[in-house]
N, C-alpha and C positions, 0 to 999 in steps of 0.2 A: 434531476442528480441521475446519475449511470453510476449499478450498480458495478462491481466488482467482476461478479463473475459473467456478465453481460459483457464484455470488452473486447476485441477481441487477442487470441494472443499475444500480436506484433504489438499494438496497441500497451494493452501488457508491459512488452521488452523495454519497450519504449517510457512508460513510466515512473520502472523502477531504474532503467537506466539512467531518465532525469532526476529521480531522487537519490540516485548516489551521487552524483558529479558534485552536490549542492551542497556548499560549504556548509550552508546554516543549517542543514543534515547528521552531522557532525552530533551526535547523543552526547556526548562522553560518557554511556552507560552499560553495565552489560545486556539487563533488565530489559526480559521481553514485551514485557507488559507497558513499561516507556520506551521503548523502539516501536510497537505497536502503536501505540495512542502517537506521537509525533508523525509515526507515517498516513494515520489516517486521518490530522487532522490536515499534514500536509495536502494528500489527495483531497482533499472535502475542498480547500480551494482554488483545485483543478476542476471541479466540477465530480467529482468522484466517493461513489461512496463504498467505502469499503466498512467490513465488519473483520473483528477474532476468527474467526469460524470462516475466515475466505480465507485463513492462514495454514486451511488445514484441505485447501479443492474440494471438489466436488464428493456430498459424500457418496458412500460404495452399498452398492444395495442389501 
C-alpha cells in the first residue's frame, strides 16, 4: 500500500475527484469520523493507506 502523504498532488486530486463522483460515497452523515472512516476504506480498496492525521497535512516544524 502507498501512504497518502507519499502520493503526488495530481494523484491525490484525482482520487478525491473520483471519491466525490462515486455515488456509493454519499455517507448521509455530518460526522467527520464516519466520513473519514469511509474515505479510508475506499482508499484502501485502491491501494492507498490513509490515516486521520493525514487530514491535517504535514506537521509543522
